[in-house]
Backbone as a ProteinNet text record, in pm:
[ID]
protein_1_A
[PRIMARY]
MKPKKENQIIISDLRETLKSIMKSEIEKLPETLESLETKDRINIVCKLMPFVFPKIETIKPTTGEPFNIEW
[TERTIARY]
7214.2	7359.5	7410.4	7506.2	7559.1	7656.6	7657.5	7754.5	7897.4	7991.5	8131.5	8186.3	8155.1	8204.4	8158.1	8033.3	7979.8	8051	8080.1	8153.9	8293.2	8358.6	8492	8487.9	8383.3	8367.7	8348.8	8265.7	8241.3	8370.3	8444.9	8571.2	8670.2	8676.4	8766.1	8729	8600.2	8554.2	8589	8571.6	8603.4	8751.6	8835.6	8980.6	9017.2	8961.5	8991	8943.1	8827.2	8774.9	8865.9	8908.3	8997.6	9133.6	9185.5	9311.6	9298.2	9187.3	9163.3	9156.2	9086.9	9076.2	9213.7	9290.2	9423.2	9515.3	9510.3	9593.9	9560.5	9434.2	9390.4	9436.8	9422.1	9463.3	9614.5	9689.5	9835.6	9879.7	9814.9	9848.2	9818.9	9717	9680.4	9754.7	9834.2	9898.4	9983.9	10068.4	10147.5	10061.2	9955.4	9867.9	9794.4	9752.9	9683.4	9774.6	9897.7	9992.7	10022.3	10035.9	10061.9	9949.5	9828.7	9714.2	9701.4	9779.9	9771.5	9862.4	9829.6	9918.7	10045.1	10154.3	10283.2	10276.5	10217.6	10213.3	10133.4	10026	9946.5	10021.4	10092.6	10170.5	10280.7	10351.3	10457.1	10398	10282.2	10216	10183.4	10128.5	10093.2	10218.6	10322.2	10446.4	10506.8	10505.1	10558.2	10477.6	10347.7	10263.9	10287.6	10327.3	10352.7	10492.7	10585.1	10724.2	10740.1	10668.2	10687.5	10654.7	10577.2	10543.7	10651.4	10744.6	10849.3	10985.8	11016	11146.6	11136.7	11239.2	11237.4	11255.7	11200.4	11212.1	11355.5	11411.7	11546.6	11538.3	11618	11619.1	11756.1	11756.6	11880.8	11940.1	12068.4	12135.2	12234.9	12257.6	12351.1	12458.4	12582.9	12690.4	12665.7	12708.7	12695	12833.4	12836.7	12962	13060.4	13184.3	13288.7	13303.9	13211.8	13222.7	13291.8	13377.7	13445	13344.3	13366.9	13276.8	13322.2	13451.1	13504.4	13559.7	13482.2	13525.6	13559.6	13680.6	13724.6	13697.6	13630.5	13601.2	13700.7
11530.2	11525.9	11398.7	11331.6	11206.9	11235.7	11150.6	11166.8	11151.1	11213	11211.8	11069.1	10983.3	10844.8	10772.2	10791.7	10726	10776.1	10906.1	10961.7	10900.4	10881	10821.8	10678.8	10605.4	10467.4	10466.1	10555.2	10561.9	10596.8	10693.8	10733	10618.1	10548.7	10434.5	10325	10297.3	10197.3	10239.4	10366.6	10418.2	10402.7	10435.8	10420.5	10275.7	10185.1	10043.5	9995.2	10041.1	10004.8	10057.3	10182.6	10241.4	10170.9	10135	10060.3	9926.9	9860.5	9731.5	9746.5	9849.9	9874.7	9904.4	9989.6	10025.7	9904.1	9822	9701.6	9610.9	9592.8	9508.5	9565	9693.9	9757.4	9752.1	9770.6	9764.1	9623.3	9523.9	9385.8	9354.2	9417.7	9394.8	9486.8	9578.1	9678.6	9620.5	9521.1	9467.5	9417.6	9345.3	9295	9410.1	9507.9	9622.8	9698.5	9722.2	9792.6	9715.1	9584.4	9501.1	9509.2	9530.5	9534.1	9666.8	9767.6	9898.9	9908.6	10003.5	10034.3	10097.8	10088.4	10136.8	10282	10369.6	10512.2	10534.7	10459.2	10472.9	10418.7	10307.3	10247.9	10344	10405.2	10500.8	10621.2	10667.4	10781.1	10750.2	10633.4	10593.5	10580	10515.3	10496.5	10632.4	10726.6	10861.2	10931.4	10910.5	10971.9	10908.8	10782.2	10713	10740	10782.8	10803.1	10894	11005.8	11091.1	11022.7	10914.9	10843.1	10742.2	10717.4	10617.8	10682.3	10783.2	10847.6	10985.4	11024.7	11159.5	11263.6	11380.2	11488.2	11540.5	11558.8	11611.2	11763.2	11824.2	11969.7	12020.8	12129.2	12191.9	12265.4	12247	12320.2	12415.1	12526.1	12626.9	12647.9	12669	12692.9	12822.1	12823	12942.9	13004.5	13118.4	13189.2	13098.9	13096.9	13018.6	12878.9	12834.3	12701.8	12712.7	12616.6	12621.8	12599.4	12668.6	12653.9	12544.3	12523.7	12422.4	12305.4	12202.2	12084.3	11976.4	11923.8	11815.7	11683.3	11594.9	11463.3	11364.9
11807.3	11794.9	11863.3	11795.1	11848.6	11962	12063.2	12171.5	12118.8	12187.4	12146.2	12134.3	12226.3	12226	12100.5	12061.2	11942.9	11816.6	11810.1	11696.1	11686.5	11800.7	11801.4	11749.6	11784.6	11737.6	11586.7	11534.3	11390.6	11316.6	11367.6	11304.6	11309.5	11421	11434.6	11334.8	11321.7	11224.7	11082.4	11052.3	10920.1	10889.6	10985.9	10966.4	10939.9	11016	10997.3	10860.8	10818.8	10687.1	10577.5	10589	10489	10487.2	10603.8	10610.4	10538	10558.4	10494.4	10342.2	10297.7	10153.5	10094.8	10161.1	10111.8	10107.3	10209.9	10213	10095.4	10070.4	9959.4	9825.3	9807.7	9682	9662.7	9769.3	9759.9	9723.2	9778.4	9745.5	9599.3	9542.3	9402	9306	9356.7	9273.4	9160.4	9185.5	9073.2	8956.5	8986.6	8880.4	8810.9	8891	8834.7	8739	8780.7	8694.9	8566.6	8579	8461.2	8358.7	8405.2	8313.4	8239.1	8279.5	8217.3	8095.1	8008.1	7897	7954.1	7881.6	7929.9	7974.5	7893.6	7929.3	8057.4	8077.9	8200	8321.1	8300.2	8409	8453.2	8358.1	8391	8463.9	8419.3	8483.7	8630	8655.4	8792.4	8878.4	8825.1	8900.9	8935.9	8841.7	8868.6	8978.2	8979.4	9082.7	9219.7	9222.9	9349.8	9404.3	9319	9360.7	9482.5	9493.6	9612.3	9744.6	9739.1	9861.6	9899.7	9807.9	9830.8	9850.8	9769.7	9773.2	9836.1	9912.5	9969.4	9858.8	9881.2	9784.9	9786	9667.2	9653.9	9654.1	9738.8	9746.5	9705.1	9628.7	9587.9	9707.1	9727	9834.6	9771.2	9835	9785.7	9891.2	9844.2	9941.5	10017.8	10140.1	10221.3	10244.3	10306	10332.3	10406	10354.8	10421.2	10365.6	10278.7	10219.9	10084.6	10049.6	9919.1	9805.6	9692.7	9578.3	9482.8	9469.4	9376.5	9454.2	9466.8	9540.3	9438.1	9444.9	9356.6	9426.2	9357.4	9415.9	9369.2
[MASK]
+++++++++++++++++++++++++++++++++++++++++++++++++++++++++++++++++++++++

């Protein structure tokens, strides 16, 4: 069994490697998307949207709040 310190070093190295890979892929993303067919590009962009935009949640009025608000 590997000592705890050695495991931490391996995990740290793995994280740094993954960060480097992700950075490289993100930098190439515009070119990668351009090379895709329109339907594939739209599919990928839709899958990435939750990482960029906050999720919209429906809210409902509670007791004491007006139901018909004129803007």
